[in-house]
C-alpha positions as CSV (number, residue, x, y, z in Angstrom):
1,X,7.1,31.6,-35.6
2,X,5.8,35.0,-34.8
3,X,4.6,35.7,-31.2
4,X,0.9,35.3,-30.7
5,X,-0.5,38.7,-29.5
6,X,-1.4,38.8,-25.8
7,X,-4.2,41.2,-26.6
8,X,-6.4,39.1,-28.9
9,X,-10.1,38.5,-29.5
10,X,-10.3,34.8,-28.7
11,X,-12.4,35.3,-25.5
12,X,-14.9,37.5,-27.3
13,X,-15.0,35.1,-30.3
14,X,-15.8,32.1,-28.1
15,X,-18.5,34.0,-26.3
16,X,-20.1,35.0,-29.6
17,X,-20.0,31.5,-30.9
18,X,-21.4,30.0,-27.7
19,X,-24.4,32.4,-27.8
20,X,-24.8,31.8,-31.5
21,X,-25.3,28.1,-30.8
22,X,-27.7,29.0,-27.9
23,X,-29.9,31.2,-30.1
24,X,-29.9,28.7,-33.0
25,X,-31.2,26.1,-30.6
26,X,-33.8,28.2,-29.0
27,X,-36.5,28.0,-31.7
28,X,-36.0,24.4,-32.5
29,X,-35.9,23.2,-28.9
30,X,-38.8,25.3,-27.6
31,X,-40.9,25.2,-30.8
32,X,-41.9,28.8,-29.9
33,X,-43.0,30.6,-33.1
34,X,-41.6,33.9,-31.8
35,X,-38.1,32.4,-31.8
36,X,-38.2,30.6,-35.2
37,X,-36.8,33.6,-37.1
38,X,-33.6,33.3,-35.1
39,X,-32.8,30.1,-37.0
40,X,-32.4,32.3,-40.2
41,X,-29.6,34.4,-38.5
42,X,-27.8,31.9,-36.3
43,X,-26.7,28.5,-37.4
44,X,-25.2,26.1,-34.9
45,X,-23.3,24.1,-37.5
46,X,-21.2,27.1,-38.6
47,X,-20.6,28.1,-35.0
48,X,-19.4,24.6,-34.1
49,X,-17.1,24.6,-37.2
50,X,-15.6,27.9,-35.9
51,X,-15.1,26.4,-32.5
52,X,-13.1,23.5,-34.0
53,X,-10.9,26.0,-35.8
54,X,-10.3,27.9,-32.6
55,X,-9.6,24.6,-30.8
56,X,-7.0,23.6,-33.5
57,X,-5.1,26.8,-33.1
58,X,-5.1,26.9,-29.3
59,X,-4.6,23.1,-28.8
60,X,-1.6,23.0,-31.1
61,X,-0.2,25.9,-29.2
62,X,-0.9,24.2,-25.8
63,X,0.8,21.0,-27.0
64,X,3.9,22.8,-28.2
65,X,4.1,24.9,-25.0
66,X,3.7,21.8,-22.7
67,X,6.7,20.4,-20.9
68,X,5.6,16.9,-21.9
69,X,2.7,14.8,-23.0
70,X,1.4,14.2,-19.5
71,X,1.5,17.9,-18.8
72,X,-0.5,18.5,-22.0
73,X,-3.2,16.0,-21.2
74,X,-3.3,17.3,-17.6
75,X,-4.1,20.8,-18.8
76,X,-6.8,19.5,-21.2
77,X,-8.4,17.4,-18.5
78,X,-8.4,20.3,-16.0
79,X,-10.1,22.6,-18.5
80,X,-12.8,20.4,-20.0
81,X,-13.8,17.7,-17.5
82,X,-14.9,19.5,-14.2
83,X,-17.8,21.4,-15.8
84,X,-18.6,18.5,-18.1
85,X,-19.0,16.1,-15.1
86,X,-21.1,18.7,-13.4
87,X,-23.6,19.2,-16.2
88,X,-24.0,15.4,-16.6
89,X,-24.5,14.9,-12.8
90,X,-26.9,17.7,-12.5
91,X,-29.0,16.4,-15.4
92,X,-28.9,12.8,-14.0
93,X,-30.0,13.7,-10.5
94,X,-32.1,16.9,-10.8
95,X,-34.1,16.4,-14.0
96,X,-35.8,13.1,-12.8
97,X,-36.7,14.7,-9.5
98,X,-38.2,17.7,-11.3
99,X,-39.8,16.2,-14.4
100,X,-40.1,12.4,-14.4
101,X,-43.3,10.7,-13.2
102,X,-41.2,7.6,-12.4
103,X,-40.1,7.9,-8.8
104,X,-37.8,4.9,-9.3
105,X,-35.9,6.3,-12.3
106,X,-32.8,7.4,-10.3
107,X,-30.5,4.4,-9.9
108,X,-32.5,2.3,-12.4
109,X,-30.5,0.5,-15.2
110,X,-31.4,3.1,-17.8
111,X,-30.4,5.9,-15.4
112,X,-27.0,4.3,-14.9
113,X,-26.7,3.8,-18.7
114,X,-27.3,7.5,-19.1
115,X,-24.9,8.5,-16.4
116,X,-21.9,6.4,-17.4
117,X,-22.3,6.7,-21.2
118,X,-22.4,10.5,-20.9
119,X,-19.5,10.7,-18.4
120,X,-17.5,8.6,-20.9
121,X,-18.4,11.1,-23.8
122,X,-20.6,8.4,-25.4
123,X,-23.7,10.5,-25.4
124,X,-25.2,8.8,-28.4
125,X,-25.7,5.6,-26.4
126,X,-28.2,7.2,-24.1
127,X,-29.1,10.8,-25.0
128,X,-32.4,10.9,-23.0
129,X,-34.1,9.6,-19.8
130,X,-37.6,8.1,-19.8
131,X,-40.2,10.6,-18.8
132,X,-37.8,13.6,-18.8
133,X,-38.8,16.2,-21.4
134,X,-41.3,13.6,-22.8
135,X,-43.8,16.4,-23.6
136,X,-41.2,18.6,-25.2
137,X,-40.7,18.8,-29.0
138,X,-37.2,17.2,-28.4
139,X,-36.5,14.6,-25.7
140,X,-32.7,14.7,-25.8
141,X,-31.3,16.2,-22.7
142,X,-28.1,17.9,-23.9
143,X,-27.5,17.6,-27.6
144,X,-24.4,19.9,-27.9
145,X,-22.4,17.4,-25.8
146,X,-21.7,15.3,-28.9
147,X,-19.1,17.9,-29.9
148,X,-17.2,17.4,-26.6
149,X,-16.5,13.8,-27.7
150,X,-15.0,15.1,-30.9
151,X,-13.0,17.7,-29.0
152,X,-11.5,15.0,-26.8
153,X,-10.6,12.9,-29.9
154,X,-8.9,16.0,-31.2
155,X,-6.9,16.2,-28.0
156,X,-5.8,12.6,-28.4
157,X,-4.9,13.1,-32.0
158,X,-2.5,16.0,-31.5
159,X,0.5,14.0,-30.2
160,X,0.1,11.7,-33.2
161,X,-0.1,14.6,-35.6
162,X,3.1,16.2,-34.2
163,X,4.8,12.8,-34.3
164,X,3.9,12.5,-38.0
165,X,5.3,16.0,-38.6
166,X,8.6,15.3,-36.9
167,X,11.5,15.2,-39.3
168,X,9.0,15.7,-42.2
169,X,7.6,18.7,-44.0
170,X,4.8,20.0,-41.8
171,X,2.8,21.5,-44.6
172,X,2.8,18.1,-46.5
173,X,1.6,16.1,-43.5
174,X,-1.1,18.7,-42.8
175,X,-2.2,18.8,-46.4
176,X,-2.5,15.0,-46.6
177,X,-4.5,14.8,-43.4
178,X,-6.7,17.7,-44.5
179,X,-7.3,16.0,-47.9
180,X,-8.2,12.7,-46.2
181,X,-10.7,14.5,-44.0
182,X,-12.3,16.2,-47.0
183,X,-12.4,12.9,-48.9
184,X,-14.2,11.2,-45.9
185,X,-16.7,14.0,-45.6
186,X,-17.4,14.1,-49.4
187,X,-17.9,10.3,-49.5
188,X,-20.3,10.3,-46.6
189,X,-22.3,13.2,-48.2
190,X,-22.4,11.2,-51.5
191,X,-23.7,8.1,-49.7
192,X,-26.4,10.2,-48.0
193,X,-27.4,11.7,-51.4
194,X,-27.6,8.3,-53.0
195,X,-29.4,6.5,-50.2
196,X,-31.3,9.3,-48.3
197,X,-30.2,7.6,-45.0
198,X,-29.5,10.3,-42.3
199,X,-27.0,8.0,-40.7
200,X,-24.4,9.0,-43.3
201,X,-24.8,12.7,-42.3
202,X,-24.1,11.6,-38.7
203,X,-21.0,9.8,-39.8
204,X,-19.9,12.8,-41.7
205,X,-20.0,14.9,-38.5
206,X,-17.6,12.6,-36.7
207,X,-13.9,13.0,-36.2
208,X,-12.6,12.3,-39.8
209,X,-15.0,14.8,-41.3
210,X,-14.4,17.5,-38.7
211,X,-10.7,17.1,-38.7
212,X,-10.2,19.6,-41.6
213,X,-11.5,22.5,-39.4
214,X,-9.2,21.5,-36.5
215,X,-6.2,21.2,-38.8
216,X,-7.0,24.6,-40.4
217,X,-6.7,26.2,-37.0
218,X,-3.6,24.2,-36.1
219,X,-1.9,25.0,-39.4
220,X,-2.6,28.7,-38.9
221,X,-0.9,28.5,-35.5
222,X,2.2,26.7,-37.0
223,X,2.4,29.3,-39.8
224,X,1.1,32.3,-38.0
225,X,4.2,34.4,-38.9
226,X,3.2,33.9,-42.6
227,X,-0.4,34.8,-41.9
228,X,0.6,37.9,-40.0
229,X,2.9,39.0,-42.8
230,X,0.4,38.4,-45.6
231,X,-2.8,39.0,-43.7
232,X,-4.8,41.0,-46.2
233,X,-3.7,38.8,-49.2
234,X,-4.9,35.7,-47.4
235,X,-7.9,36.9,-45.3
236,X,-9.7,39.1,-47.9
237,X,-10.2,36.2,-50.4
238,X,-11.3,34.0,-47.5
239,X,-14.0,36.5,-46.4
240,X,-15.2,36.9,-50.0
241,X,-15.3,33.2,-50.4
242,X,-17.5,32.8,-47.4
243,X,-19.7,35.9,-48.1
244,X,-20.3,34.8,-51.7
245,X,-20.9,31.2,-50.6
246,X,-18.1,29.8,-52.7
247,X,-18.1,26.7,-50.6
248,X,-21.2,25.6,-52.5
249,X,-18.9,25.4,-55.6
250,X,-15.7,24.3,-53.9
251,X,-16.6,22.8,-50.6
252,X,-13.1,21.4,-50.0
253,X,-11.9,25.0,-49.4
254,X,-14.5,25.8,-46.8
255,X,-12.6,24.7,-43.7
256,X,-9.5,26.6,-44.8
257,X,-11.4,29.7,-45.7
258,X,-13.3,29.6,-42.4
259,X,-10.1,29.1,-40.5
260,X,-8.5,32.2,-42.1
261,X,-11.6,34.3,-41.3
262,X,-11.8,33.1,-37.7
263,X,-8.1,33.4,-36.8
264,X,-7.9,36.7,-38.6
265,X,-10.7,38.1,-36.5
266,X,-9.1,36.7,-33.3
267,X,-5.5,37.9,-33.9
268,X,-5.3,40.4,-36.8
269,X,-8.4,42.6,-36.1
270,X,-8.1,45.5,-33.6
271,X,-8.3,44.4,-30.0
272,X,-11.9,44.6,-28.8
273,X,-11.5,44.4,-25.1
274,X,-10.6,41.9,-22.3
275,X,-13.8,39.8,-22.4
276,X,-12.2,37.2,-20.1
277,X,-11.6,39.7,-17.3
278,X,-14.5,38.4,-15.2
279,X,-13.9,34.7,-16.2
280,X,-14.4,32.6,-19.3
281,X,-18.1,31.7,-19.4
282,X,-18.2,30.6,-23.0
283,X,-17.7,26.9,-22.2
284,X,-20.5,27.1,-19.6
285,X,-22.9,28.8,-22.0
286,X,-22.2,26.1,-24.5
287,X,-22.8,23.1,-22.2
288,X,-25.6,24.4,-20.0
289,X,-27.9,26.3,-22.4
290,X,-29.6,23.3,-24.0
291,X,-30.9,21.6,-20.8
292,X,-31.9,25.1,-19.5
293,X,-34.0,25.7,-22.6
294,X,-35.5,22.3,-22.2
295,X,-36.5,23.0,-18.6
296,X,-38.0,26.3,-19.5
297,X,-40.0,24.6,-22.3
298,X,-41.1,21.7,-20.0
299,X,-42.6,24.2,-17.6
300,X,-44.3,26.2,-20.3
301,X,-42.5,29.4,-19.5
302,X,-42.3,30.5,-23.1
303,X,-46.1,30.3,-23.7
304,X,-47.2,33.6,-22.2
305,X,-44.6,36.3,-22.9
306,X,-41.8,34.6,-24.8
307,X,-39.4,37.6,-25.1
308,X,-39.7,38.5,-21.4
309,X,-38.9,34.8,-20.7
310,X,-36.1,35.0,-23.2
311,X,-34.4,37.7,-21.1
312,X,-34.8,35.6,-18.0
313,X,-33.4,32.6,-19.8
314,X,-30.3,34.6,-20.9
315,X,-29.8,35.9,-17.3
316,X,-30.1,32.3,-16.0
317,X,-27.6,31.0,-18.5
318,X,-25.1,33.8,-17.6
319,X,-25.5,33.1,-13.9
320,X,-25.2,29.4,-14.2
321,X,-22.2,29.7,-16.5
322,X,-20.5,32.3,-14.3
323,X,-21.0,30.2,-11.2
324,X,-19.7,27.1,-13.0
325,X,-16.5,29.0,-14.0
326,X,-15.7,30.5,-10.7
327,X,-16.7,27.6,-8.4
328,X,-16.2,24.5,-10.5
329,X,-13.8,25.2,-13.5
330,X,-11.4,27.9,-12.1
331,X,-10.2,25.9,-9.0
332,X,-8.9,23.2,-11.4
333,X,-7.0,25.5,-13.6
334,X,-3.3,26.1,-13.2
335,X,-2.2,29.6,-12.1
336,X,-0.4,29.9,-15.5
337,X,-3.7,29.3,-17.4
338,X,-4.8,32.0,-19.8
339,X,-8.3,32.0,-18.3
340,X,-7.0,32.8,-14.8
341,X,-4.5,35.4,-16.1
342,X,-7.2,37.2,-18.1
343,X,-9.3,37.5,-15.0
344,X,-6.5,38.8,-12.9
345,X,-5.3,41.5,-15.2
346,X,-6.7,43.8,-17.8
347,X,-4.5,43.8,-21.0
348,X,-6.5,46.6,-22.7
349,X,-4.5,49.6,-23.7
């Protein structure tokens, strides 16, 4: 396997994807006409698919570089859970105080249901709190957290995937799992088209359906030497496939094409700077932006001068995400973590 370049564009890519999700949500969550055009340029579904590809590449790498399975899970827990717990706790305690007319909401049964289901990554069991954001177009407190549940399930699946590949042809195992994921996604889509029931689209977005993106990233890590050697031969058709919307004709190739495009940008394109030098805020942007947009909407801050408020929102998201990284996330990271090393050195030429 070829060495992964130390100077890569993963930090920039994650930041772009996190803000793409934020901008895609802005018009829908706030229902502000000025922001509606953003939905034509930013699509959260594609950004999430890209995140899953990046996760597959980096998590496969993390597992293979770990000293054991406990070390692997320890690293994953340290990276994802501190900020996740923080955003859930802040929502549970602060939002009722700020927005709920029910003074007894905190410590009520529904409040405990919200707290514990969200801390356990079961956000769908209680995505909202009574009275909180009740006047907003959407009442859900933090919709993007559903993907963190999928991410955790990916973490749990990696040891099993590597076990299946042991003493077997890696490409065959990956191809079979990829095909199973595509088959599941296709069947759920078919059921939705036949019945018109949205529940089937929700099923399609769960682990089996999203696994193809994760596996695409993981496969490109395992075969990175091949990708690096045949970069243009592989990447150019992938970019053309996506640009010409070939996935509408052959949807089964979409996760693989997206994977080639995403990993090529991260590792084969020219280095575009050390965007992790001041800390990795992309995770914070992703998990904090939705409730912040909801709060701004609840207080009517977008009604007067939406674009001025938009700038204030972006600054707030940056400050909250930066504070989360430096004071909540970073202390839990090992000194060997890429995120800490990127902040302590500048690998730019």
